[in-house]
RODOPA-127497 format. One record per atom (N, C-alpha, C, CB): residue number from 1; chain; x negated, y negated, z. Coordinates in steps of 0.1 Angstrom, whole numbers, plus 5000, padded with zeros to 4 digits. Glycine has a CB too. Layout:
N
NUM; A; X; Y; Z
...
***
This chain:
187
1; A; 9335; 9574; 4678
1; A; 9332; 9569; 4691
1; A; 9339; 9556; 4694
1; A; 9317; 9568; 4693
2; A; 9338; 9546; 4685
2; A; 9344; 9533; 4687
2; A; 9359; 9535; 4688
2; A; 9341; 9524; 4675
3; A; 9365; 9543; 4681
3; A; 9380; 9546; 4682
3; A; 9384; 9552; 4695
3; A; 9385; 9555; 4670
4; A; 9375; 9561; 4700
4; A; 9378; 9567; 4714
4; A; 9377; 9556; 4725
4; A; 9368; 9578; 4716
5; A; 9367; 9548; 4724
5; A; 9366; 9537; 4734
5; A; 9378; 9528; 4733
5; A; 9353; 9529; 4732
6; A; 9382; 9524; 4721
6; A; 9393; 9516; 4719
6; A; 9406; 9522; 4724
6; A; 9395; 9512; 4704
7; A; 9408; 9535; 4722
7; A; 9420; 9542; 4726
7; A; 9420; 9543; 4742
7; A; 9421; 9556; 4720
8; A; 9409; 9544; 4748
8; A; 9408; 9545; 4763
8; A; 9410; 9531; 4768
8; A; 9394; 9551; 4767
9; A; 9404; 9521; 4762
9; A; 9404; 9507; 4767
9; A; 9418; 9501; 4766
9; A; 9395; 9499; 4759
10; A; 9426; 9504; 4756
10; A; 9439; 9498; 4754
10; A; 9448; 9500; 4766
10; A; 9446; 9502; 4741
11; A; 9450; 9513; 4770
11; A; 9459; 9515; 4782
11; A; 9454; 9508; 4795
11; A; 9460; 9530; 4785
12; A; 9441; 9508; 4796
12; A; 9435; 9501; 4808
12; A; 9438; 9486; 4807
12; A; 9420; 9503; 4809
13; A; 9437; 9480; 4796
13; A; 9440; 9466; 4794
13; A; 9455; 9463; 4796
13; A; 9436; 9461; 4780
14; A; 9463; 9472; 4791
14; A; 9478; 9471; 4793
14; A; 9481; 9471; 4808
14; A; 9485; 9483; 4786
15; A; 9476; 9480; 4816
15; A; 9478; 9482; 4830
15; A; 9473; 9469; 4837
15; A; 9471; 9494; 4836
16; A; 9462; 9464; 4834
16; A; 9457; 9452; 4840
16; A; 9466; 9440; 4837
16; A; 9442; 9449; 4835
17; A; 9470; 9439; 4824
17; A; 9479; 9428; 4821
17; A; 9492; 9429; 4828
17; A; 9482; 9428; 4806
18; A; 9498; 9441; 4830
18; A; 9510; 9442; 4838
18; A; 9508; 9438; 4852
18; A; 9515; 9457; 4837
19; A; 9496; 9442; 4858
19; A; 9493; 9439; 4872
19; A; 9492; 9424; 4874
19; A; 9480; 9445; 4876
20; A; 9486; 9417; 4864
20; A; 9485; 9402; 4865
20; A; 9499; 9396; 4864
20; A; 9476; 9397; 4853
21; A; 9507; 9401; 4855
21; A; 9521; 9395; 4855
21; A; 9529; 9398; 4867
21; A; 9528; 9401; 4843
22; A; 9527; 9409; 4873
22; A; 9533; 9413; 4886
22; A; 9529; 9403; 4897
22; A; 9531; 9427; 4890
23; A; 9516; 9401; 4898
23; A; 9511; 9392; 4908
23; A; 9516; 9378; 4906
23; A; 9495; 9392; 4908
24; A; 9516; 9373; 4894
24; A; 9521; 9360; 4891
24; A; 9536; 9359; 4894
24; A; 9519; 9357; 4876
25; A; 9544; 9369; 4893
25; A; 9558; 9369; 4895
25; A; 9562; 9372; 4909
25; A; 9565; 9378; 4885
26; A; 9552; 9375; 4918
26; A; 9555; 9379; 4931
26; A; 9563; 9368; 4939
26; A; 9543; 9382; 4939
27; A; 9573; 9373; 4946
27; A; 9581; 9364; 4954
27; A; 9581; 9369; 4968
27; A; 9595; 9362; 4949
28; A; 9584; 9361; 4977
28; A; 9585; 9365; 4991
28; A; 9598; 9372; 4993
28; A; 9583; 9353; 5001
29; A; 9598; 9384; 4998
29; A; 9610; 9392; 5001
29; A; 9612; 9393; 5016
29; A; 9609; 9406; 4995
30; A; 9625; 9394; 5020
30; A; 9628; 9395; 5034
30; A; 9621; 9406; 5041
30; A; 9643; 9396; 5036
31; A; 9617; 9405; 5053
31; A; 9609; 9415; 5060
31; A; 9618; 9422; 5071
31; A; 9597; 9409; 5067
32; A; 9630; 9416; 5074
32; A; 9638; 9422; 5084
32; A; 9650; 9413; 5087
32; A; 9630; 9425; 5096
33; A; 9657; 9417; 5097
33; A; 9669; 9409; 5102
33; A; 9669; 9409; 5117
33; A; 9682; 9416; 5096
34; A; 9674; 9399; 5123
34; A; 9677; 9398; 5137
34; A; 9692; 9395; 5139
34; A; 9667; 9388; 5145
35; A; 9697; 9399; 5150
35; A; 9711; 9396; 5154
35; A; 9711; 9385; 5164
35; A; 9718; 9409; 5159
36; A; 9718; 9375; 5160
36; A; 9719; 9363; 5169
36; A; 9725; 9366; 5182
36; A; 9727; 9352; 5162
37; A; 9720; 9358; 5192
37; A; 9726; 9358; 5206
37; A; 9731; 9344; 5209
37; A; 9715; 9363; 5216
38; A; 9742; 9344; 5216
38; A; 9747; 9331; 5220
38; A; 9737; 9324; 5230
38; A; 9761; 9332; 5226
39; A; 9733; 9312; 5227
39; A; 9724; 9305; 5237
39; A; 9731; 9302; 5250
39; A; 9719; 9292; 5230
40; A; 9724; 9303; 5261
40; A; 9729; 9299; 5274
40; A; 9734; 9284; 5273
40; A; 9719; 9300; 5285
41; A; 9744; 9281; 5280
41; A; 9750; 9267; 5280
41; A; 9739; 9256; 5281
41; A; 9761; 9266; 5291
42; A; 9739; 9247; 5271
42; A; 9730; 9236; 5272
42; A; 9715; 9239; 5269
42; A; 9730; 9230; 5285
43; A; 9712; 9251; 5264
43; A; 9699; 9255; 5261
43; A; 9694; 9253; 5247
43; A; 9697; 9269; 5265
44; A; 9703; 9251; 5237
44; A; 9699; 9249; 5223
44; A; 9700; 9234; 5220
44; A; 9708; 9257; 5214
45; A; 9688; 9229; 5217
45; A; 9687; 9214; 5214
45; A; 9692; 9212; 5200
45; A; 9673; 9209; 5216
46; A; 9702; 9204; 5198
46; A; 9708; 9201; 5184
46; A; 9703; 9188; 5179
46; A; 9723; 9202; 5185
47; A; 9692; 9182; 5185
47; A; 9687; 9170; 5179
47; A; 9683; 9173; 5165
47; A; 9674; 9165; 5187
48; A; 9684; 9162; 5156
48; A; 9681; 9163; 5142
48; A; 9689; 9174; 5135
48; A; 9666; 9167; 5140
49; A; 9702; 9176; 5140
49; A; 9711; 9185; 5134
49; A; 9706; 9199; 5133
49; A; 9715; 9181; 5120
50; A; 9698; 9203; 5143
50; A; 9692; 9217; 5144
50; A; 9704; 9227; 5146
50; A; 9682; 9218; 5155
51; A; 9702; 9238; 5140
51; A; 9712; 9249; 5141
51; A; 9709; 9257; 5154
51; A; 9712; 9259; 5129
52; A; 9720; 9262; 5160
52; A; 9718; 9271; 5171
52; A; 9723; 9285; 5166
52; A; 9727; 9266; 5184
53; A; 9717; 9295; 5172
53; A; 9721; 9309; 5168
53; A; 9736; 9312; 5172
53; A; 9712; 9319; 5174
54; A; 9742; 9320; 5164
54; A; 9756; 9324; 5167
54; A; 9756; 9339; 5171
54; A; 9765; 9322; 5155
55; A; 9763; 9342; 5182
55; A; 9764; 9356; 5186
55; A; 9769; 9365; 5175
55; A; 9775; 9357; 5198
56; A; 9761; 9376; 5173
56; A; 9764; 9386; 5163
56; A; 9761; 9383; 5148
56; A; 9778; 9389; 5164
57; A; 9757; 9370; 5145
57; A; 9754; 9367; 5132
57; A; 9740; 9373; 5128
57; A; 9753; 9351; 5130
58; A; 9739; 9378; 5116
58; A; 9726; 9384; 5112
58; A; 9718; 9374; 5104
58; A; 9729; 9397; 5103
59; A; 9705; 9372; 5109
59; A; 9696; 9363; 5103
59; A; 9685; 9370; 5096
59; A; 9691; 9353; 5114
60; A; 9681; 9366; 5085
60; A; 9670; 9372; 5077
60; A; 9657; 9367; 5082
60; A; 9672; 9369; 5062
61; A; 9647; 9375; 5083
61; A; 9633; 9371; 5087
61; A; 9623; 9374; 5075
61; A; 9629; 9379; 5099
62; A; 9612; 9366; 5075
62; A; 9602; 9367; 5065
62; A; 9588; 9367; 5072
62; A; 9603; 9355; 5055
63; A; 9579; 9375; 5067
63; A; 9565; 9375; 5071
63; A; 9557; 9367; 5061
63; A; 9560; 9389; 5073
64; A; 9562; 9364; 5049
64; A; 9555; 9358; 5039
64; A; 9562; 9345; 5035
64; A; 9554; 9367; 5027
65; A; 9555; 9337; 5026
65; A; 9561; 9325; 5020
65; A; 9557; 9326; 5005
65; A; 9556; 9312; 5027
66; A; 9564; 9318; 4997
66; A; 9560; 9318; 4982
66; A; 9546; 9314; 4981
66; A; 9569; 9308; 4975
67; A; 9540; 9318; 4970
67; A; 9526; 9315; 4966
67; A; 9523; 9300; 4966
67; A; 9522; 9321; 4953
68; A; 9512; 9296; 4972
68; A; 9508; 9282; 4973
68; A; 9501; 9279; 4960
68; A; 9498; 9280; 4985
69; A; 9504; 9267; 4954
69; A; 9498; 9262; 4942
69; A; 9495; 9247; 4944
69; A; 9507; 9264; 4930
70; A; 9492; 9241; 4933
70; A; 9489; 9226; 4935
70; A; 9502; 9218; 4936
70; A; 9481; 9221; 4922
71; A; 9513; 9225; 4934
71; A; 9526; 9218; 4935
71; A; 9536; 9229; 4940
71; A; 9531; 9212; 4921
72; A; 9534; 9233; 4953
72; A; 9542; 9243; 4959
72; A; 9556; 9238; 4962
72; A; 9536; 9249; 4971
73; A; 9566; 9244; 4957
73; A; 9580; 9240; 4960
73; A; 9584; 9244; 4974
73; A; 9590; 9245; 4949
74; A; 9591; 9235; 4981
74; A; 9595; 9238; 4994
74; A; 9608; 9229; 4998
74; A; 9584; 9235; 5004
75; A; 9613; 9232; 5010
75; A; 9624; 9224; 5015
75; A; 9618; 9216; 5027
75; A; 9636; 9233; 5019
76; A; 9619; 9203; 5027
76; A; 9615; 9195; 5038
76; A; 9627; 9194; 5048
76; A; 9611; 9181; 5034
77; A; 9624; 9197; 5061
77; A; 9634; 9196; 5071
77; A; 9629; 9186; 5082
77; A; 9637; 9210; 5078
78; A; 9637; 9182; 5090
78; A; 9634; 9172; 5101
78; A; 9632; 9179; 5114
78; A; 9645; 9161; 5102
79; A; 9622; 9176; 5121
79; A; 9618; 9182; 5134
79; A; 9612; 9172; 5143
79; A; 9609; 9194; 5132
80; A; 9614; 9174; 5156
80; A; 9607; 9166; 5166
80; A; 9596; 9174; 5173
80; A; 9617; 9161; 5177
81; A; 9585; 9169; 5174
81; A; 9573; 9175; 5180
81; A; 9570; 9170; 5194
81; A; 9561; 9174; 5171
82; A; 9579; 9161; 5199
82; A; 9577; 9155; 5212
82; A; 9583; 9164; 5223
82; A; 9584; 9141; 5212
83; A; 9578; 9163; 5235
83; A; 9583; 9170; 5246
83; A; 9598; 9167; 5248
83; A; 9575; 9167; 5259
84; A; 9606; 9178; 5249
84; A; 9621; 9176; 5250
84; A; 9628; 9176; 5236
84; A; 9624; 9164; 5258
85; A; 9620; 9175; 5225
85; A; 9626; 9175; 5212
85; A; 9631; 9188; 5207
85; A; 9616; 9169; 5202
86; A; 9637; 9189; 5196
86; A; 9643; 9201; 5191
86; A; 9633; 9211; 5186
86; A; 9653; 9198; 5180
87; A; 9620; 9207; 5186
87; A; 9609; 9216; 5182
87; A; 9606; 9227; 5192
87; A; 9597; 9208; 5178
88; A; 9612; 9225; 5204
88; A; 9609; 9235; 5214
88; A; 9596; 9232; 5222
88; A; 9608; 9249; 5208
89; A; 9588; 9242; 5223
89; A; 9575; 9241; 5231
89; A; 9564; 9234; 5224
89; A; 9570; 9255; 5235
90; A; 9553; 9233; 5230
90; A; 9541; 9226; 5224
90; A; 9537; 9233; 5211
90; A; 9529; 9226; 5234
91; A; 9530; 9225; 5203
91; A; 9526; 9230; 5190
91; A; 9517; 9242; 5191
91; A; 9518; 9219; 5182
92; A; 9518; 9251; 5181
92; A; 9510; 9263; 5181
92; A; 9495; 9261; 5179
92; A; 9516; 9272; 5170
93; A; 9492; 9251; 5172
93; A; 9477; 9248; 5168
93; A; 9469; 9244; 5180
93; A; 9476; 9238; 5157
94; A; 9474; 9235; 5188
94; A; 9466; 9230; 5199
94; A; 9473; 9230; 5213
94; A; 9462; 9216; 5196
95; A; 9485; 9236; 5213
95; A; 9493; 9237; 5226
95; A; 9496; 9223; 5232
95; A; 9485; 9245; 5236
96; A; 9498; 9213; 5223
96; A; 9501; 9200; 5228
96; A; 9514; 9195; 5221
96; A; 9490; 9190; 5224
97; A; 9520; 9185; 5227
97; A; 9532; 9179; 5220
97; A; 9526; 9167; 5212
97; A; 9542; 9174; 5230
98; A; 9533; 9163; 5201
98; A; 9528; 9152; 5193
98; A; 9539; 9142; 5190
98; A; 9523; 9158; 5179
99; A; 9534; 9130; 5188
99; A; 9543; 9119; 5186
99; A; 9550; 9120; 5172
99; A; 9536; 9105; 5187
100; A; 9563; 9118; 5171
100; A; 9570; 9119; 5159
100; A; 9567; 9107; 5150
100; A; 9585; 9120; 5161
101; A; 9559; 9097; 5155
101; A; 9555; 9085; 5148
101; A; 9543; 9088; 5139
101; A; 9552; 9074; 5157
102; A; 9537; 9100; 5140
102; A; 9526; 9105; 5132
102; A; 9531; 9114; 5121
102; A; 9515; 9112; 5141
103; A; 9525; 9114; 5109
103; A; 9529; 9123; 5099
103; A; 9524; 9137; 5102
103; A; 9525; 9118; 5085
104; A; 9532; 9146; 5108
104; A; 9528; 9159; 5111
104; A; 9539; 9169; 5107
104; A; 9526; 9161; 5127
105; A; 9535; 9182; 5105
105; A; 9544; 9192; 5100
105; A; 9542; 9205; 5107
105; A; 9543; 9193; 5085
106; A; 9552; 9214; 5106
106; A; 9552; 9228; 5109
106; A; 9555; 9235; 5095
106; A; 9562; 9232; 5120
107; A; 9547; 9246; 5093
107; A; 9549; 9253; 5080
107; A; 9555; 9267; 5083
107; A; 9536; 9255; 5073
108; A; 9564; 9272; 5074
108; A; 9569; 9286; 5075
108; A; 9558; 9295; 5077
108; A; 9577; 9290; 5062
109; A; 9561; 9306; 5084
109; A; 9551; 9316; 5089
109; A; 9540; 9320; 5078
109; A; 9558; 9329; 5093
110; A; 9545; 9323; 5066
110; A; 9535; 9328; 5056
110; A; 9525; 9317; 5052
110; A; 9542; 9332; 5043
111; A; 9530; 9304; 5051
111; A; 9521; 9293; 5048
111; A; 9512; 9289; 5060
111; A; 9529; 9281; 5043
112; A; 9518; 9291; 5072
112; A; 9510; 9288; 5084
112; A; 9498; 9298; 5084
112; A; 9519; 9290; 5096
113; A; 9500; 9310; 5079
113; A; 9490; 9320; 5077
113; A; 9481; 9322; 5089
113; A; 9481; 9316; 5065
114; A; 9487; 9326; 5100
114; A; 9479; 9329; 5112
114; A; 9470; 9318; 5117
114; A; 9471; 9342; 5110
115; A; 9475; 9306; 5116
115; A; 9468; 9294; 5120
115; A; 9457; 9289; 5111
115; A; 9462; 9296; 5134
116; A; 9456; 9295; 5099
116; A; 9445; 9291; 5090
116; A; 9447; 9276; 5085
116; A; 9445; 9300; 5078
117; A; 9459; 9271; 5086
117; A; 9460; 9257; 5081
117; A; 9461; 9247; 5093
117; A; 9473; 9255; 5073
118; A; 9459; 9252; 5105
118; A; 9460; 9244; 5117
118; A; 9451; 9232; 5117
118; A; 9456; 9252; 5130
119; A; 9457; 9220; 5120
119; A; 9450; 9207; 5120
119; A; 9444; 9203; 5107
119; A; 9439; 9208; 5131
120; A; 9448; 9210; 5096
120; A; 9444; 9206; 5083
120; A; 9455; 9197; 5077
120; A; 9441; 9218; 5073
121; A; 9452; 9189; 5067
121; A; 9461; 9181; 5061
121; A; 9467; 9187; 5048
121; A; 9455; 9167; 5057
122; A; 9480; 9184; 5045
122; A; 9486; 9187; 5033
122; A; 9492; 9174; 5027
122; A; 9497; 9198; 5035
123; A; 9494; 9174; 5014
123; A; 9500; 9163; 5007
123; A; 9514; 9167; 5003
123; A; 9492; 9158; 4994
124; A; 9524; 9159; 5008
124; A; 9538; 9162; 5005
124; A; 9543; 9151; 4995
124; A; 9547; 9161; 5018
125; A; 9549; 9156; 4984
125; A; 9554; 9147; 4974
125; A; 9569; 9149; 4971
125; A; 9547; 9149; 4960
126; A; 9576; 9137; 4971
126; A; 9590; 9137; 4968
126; A; 9595; 9122; 4967
126; A; 9599; 9144; 4979
127; A; 9606; 9120; 4961
127; A; 9612; 9107; 4960
127; A; 9602; 9097; 4953
127; A; 9615; 9102; 4974
128; A; 9593; 9102; 4945
128; A; 9584; 9093; 4938
128; A; 9572; 9088; 4946
128; A; 9591; 9081; 4933
129; A; 9571; 9094; 4958
129; A; 9560; 9091; 4967
129; A; 9552; 9103; 4972
129; A; 9565; 9082; 4979
130; A; 9541; 9101; 4979
130; A; 9534; 9111; 4985
130; A; 9529; 9107; 4999
130; A; 9521; 9115; 4977
131; A; 9528; 9116; 5008
131; A; 9522; 9114; 5021
131; A; 9513; 9125; 5026
131; A; 9534; 9112; 5032
132; A; 9503; 9122; 5033
132; A; 9494; 9132; 5038
132; A; 9498; 9134; 5053
132; A; 9479; 9127; 5037
133; A; 9500; 9147; 5056
133; A; 9505; 9151; 5070
133; A; 9496; 9162; 5075
133; A; 9520; 9155; 5069
134; A; 9494; 9162; 5088
134; A; 9486; 9173; 5094
134; A; 9495; 9184; 5099
134; A; 9479; 9167; 5107
135; A; 9491; 9196; 5097
135; A; 9498; 9208; 5101
135; A; 9494; 9211; 5116
135; A; 9494; 9221; 5092
136; A; 9505; 9210; 5124
136; A; 9503; 9212; 5139
136; A; 9510; 9224; 5144
136; A; 9506; 9200; 5146
137; A; 9519; 9230; 5136
137; A; 9528; 9241; 5142
137; A; 9533; 9250; 5131
137; A; 9539; 9234; 5149
138; A; 9539; 9261; 5136
138; A; 9545; 9271; 5127
138; A; 9560; 9270; 5128
138; A; 9540; 9285; 5131
139; A; 9567; 9270; 5117
139; A; 9581; 9272; 5117
139; A; 9584; 9287; 5115
139; A; 9588; 9263; 5105
140; A; 9586; 9293; 5127
140; A; 9586; 9308; 5127
140; A; 9597; 9314; 5118
140; A; 9588; 9312; 5142
141; A; 9593; 9322; 5109
141; A; 9602; 9328; 5099
141; A; 9604; 9343; 5103
141; A; 9596; 9328; 5085
142; A; 9597; 9347; 5114
142; A; 9598; 9361; 5118
142; A; 9607; 9364; 5130
142; A; 9584; 9366; 5121
143; A; 9609; 9354; 5138
143; A; 9617; 9355; 5150
143; A; 9625; 9343; 5153
143; A; 9607; 9358; 5162
144; A; 9634; 9344; 5162
144; A; 9643; 9333; 5166
144; A; 9654; 9337; 5176
144; A; 9649; 9326; 5154
145; A; 9663; 9328; 5178
145; A; 9675; 9331; 5187
145; A; 9671; 9335; 5201
145; A; 9683; 9342; 5181
146; A; 9660; 9330; 5206
146; A; 9655; 9333; 5219
146; A; 9650; 9320; 5226
146; A; 9644; 9344; 5220
147; A; 9646; 9321; 5238
147; A; 9642; 9309; 5246
147; A; 9629; 9302; 5239
147; A; 9639; 9312; 5260
148; A; 9620; 9311; 5235
148; A; 9608; 9306; 5229
148; A; 9610; 9297; 5217
148; A; 9598; 9318; 5225
149; A; 9621; 9301; 5209
149; A; 9624; 9294; 5197
149; A; 9636; 9284; 5199
149; A; 9627; 9304; 5186
150; A; 9638; 9280; 5211
150; A; 9649; 9271; 5215
150; A; 9663; 9275; 5210
150; A; 9646; 9257; 5209
151; A; 9665; 9288; 5210
151; A; 9677; 9295; 5205
151; A; 9682; 9291; 5191
151; A; 9688; 9291; 5215
152; A; 9672; 9288; 5183
152; A; 9674; 9284; 5169
152; A; 9671; 9296; 5160
152; A; 9666; 9272; 5164
153; A; 9677; 9298; 5149
153; A; 9675; 9309; 5140
153; A; 9661; 9309; 5134
153; A; 9685; 9309; 5128
154; A; 9656; 9320; 5128
154; A; 9643; 9319; 5121
154; A; 9643; 9310; 5110
154; A; 9639; 9334; 5117
155; A; 9632; 9304; 5107
155; A; 9631; 9295; 5095
155; A; 9631; 9303; 5082
155; A; 9618; 9287; 5096
156; A; 9635; 9297; 5072
156; A; 9634; 9303; 5059
156; A; 9619; 9304; 5055
156; A; 9642; 9294; 5048
157; A; 9616; 9310; 5044
157; A; 9602; 9313; 5040
157; A; 9596; 9301; 5033
157; A; 9602; 9325; 5031
158; A; 9604; 9290; 5031
158; A; 9598; 9279; 5023
158; A; 9601; 9265; 5029
158; A; 9605; 9279; 5009
159; A; 9598; 9265; 5042
159; A; 9601; 9253; 5050
159; A; 9588; 9245; 5053
159; A; 9608; 9256; 5063
160; A; 9589; 9232; 5051
160; A; 9579; 9222; 5057
160; A; 9588; 9214; 5066
160; A; 9572; 9214; 5045
161; A; 9586; 9216; 5079
161; A; 9594; 9210; 5090
161; A; 9586; 9197; 5094
161; A; 9596; 9219; 5102
162; A; 9591; 9185; 5092
162; A; 9584; 9173; 5093
162; A; 9589; 9163; 5103
162; A; 9583; 9166; 5080
163; A; 9579; 9156; 5109
163; A; 9583; 9145; 5118
163; A; 9590; 9134; 5111
163; A; 9570; 9140; 5125
164; A; 9596; 9125; 5118
164; A; 9603; 9114; 5112
164; A; 9593; 9105; 5104
164; A; 9610; 9105; 5122
165; A; 9580; 9104; 5108
165; A; 9570; 9096; 5101
165; A; 9568; 9101; 5087
165; A; 9557; 9097; 5108
166; A; 9570; 9114; 5084
166; A; 9569; 9119; 5070
166; A; 9580; 9114; 5062
166; A; 9568; 9134; 5070
167; A; 9593; 9115; 5068
167; A; 9605; 9110; 5061
167; A; 9604; 9095; 5058
167; A; 9617; 9113; 5069
168; A; 9599; 9088; 5067
168; A; 9598; 9073; 5065
168; A; 9588; 9070; 5054
168; A; 9593; 9066; 5078
169; A; 9576; 9077; 5054
169; A; 9566; 9075; 5044
169; A; 9571; 9079; 5030
169; A; 9553; 9083; 5047
170; A; 9580; 9088; 5029
170; A; 9585; 9092; 5016
170; A; 9596; 9082; 5012
170; A; 9591; 9106; 5017
171; A; 9600; 9073; 5020
171; A; 9610; 9063; 5017
171; A; 9624; 9068; 5016
171; A; 9606; 9057; 5003
172; A; 9627; 9078; 5024
172; A; 9640; 9084; 5024
172; A; 9649; 9076; 5034
172; A; 9640; 9100; 5027
173; A; 9660; 9071; 5029
173; A; 9669; 9064; 5039
173; A; 9673; 9074; 5050
173; A; 9682; 9060; 5031
174; A; 9673; 9068; 5062
174; A; 9675; 9076; 5075
174; A; 9688; 9085; 5074
174; A; 9676; 9067; 5087
175; A; 9699; 9080; 5068
175; A; 9711; 9088; 5067
175; A; 9710; 9100; 5058
175; A; 9723; 9079; 5063
176; A; 9699; 9101; 5050
176; A; 9696; 9112; 5041
176; A; 9686; 9122; 5047
176; A; 9691; 9107; 5027
177; A; 9681; 9119; 5059
177; A; 9671; 9128; 5065
177; A; 9678; 9142; 5068
177; A; 9665; 9122; 5077
178; A; 9670; 9152; 5067
178; A; 9675; 9165; 5071
178; A; 9670; 9176; 5062
178; A; 9690; 9166; 5071
179; A; 9674; 9176; 5049
179; A; 9669; 9186; 5040
179; A; 9667; 9179; 5027
179; A; 9680; 9198; 5038
180; A; 9655; 9183; 5021
180; A; 9652; 9177; 5008
180; A; 9642; 9186; 5000
180; A; 9646; 9162; 5009
181; A; 9644; 9188; 4987
181; A; 9634; 9195; 4979
181; A; 9621; 9187; 4978
181; A; 9640; 9199; 4966
182; A; 9610; 9193; 4979
182; A; 9597; 9186; 4978
182; A; 9587; 9196; 4971
182; A; 9591; 9182; 4992
183; A; 9575; 9190; 4969
183; A; 9564; 9199; 4966
183; A; 9553; 9195; 4976
183; A; 9559; 9197; 4951
184; A; 9544; 9204; 4978
184; A; 9532; 9202; 4987
184; A; 9520; 9209; 4982
184; A; 9536; 9205; 5001
185; A; 9509; 9205; 4987
185; A; 9496; 9211; 4983
185; A; 9486; 9209; 4995
185; A; 9490; 9206; 4970
186; A; 9476; 9218; 4996
186; A; 9465; 9216; 5005
186; A; 9457; 9204; 5001
186; A; 9457; 9229; 5006
187; A; 9452; 9197; 5010
187; A; 9443; 9185; 5007
187; A; 9429; 9190; 5005
187; A; 9443; 9174; 5018
***
């Protein structure tokens, strides 16, 4: 009887162990593609070296982001959350514009998680420093190249799009602002 239970239990344990490894190794895979359209003249804001979509270029989209941990790896980018800035329209969380003098961020679609992190703080670490910033917007990984997205391509799945206040707090020299590897965590 004990041998039968052991023989039945081993395959079950093996399957469970494989499932655990699979969950641990999960990565965010592309969910689709969009074809870029040429922005109307003067409609794509290139402040902060923002990219504009190119006619016919294929852009990858994501519905997910890498798994969040206590030290989630990401790429910090520069964004303006002010009216007329390269961030486009008002913030997704509260439908308001925000001062770039405040430490605020937009997260890739998967991390934004249907507004679940709206107006919550995250801690961003890089350059030997940390800063607490409030999530106010989504960096859309599912759509782009249209008026709503300021004719910019979809975000990658691992973006923390930050105001200049975040870059300053991390002590990054202004001429190095734009893209930087970071870690972040929920507060």
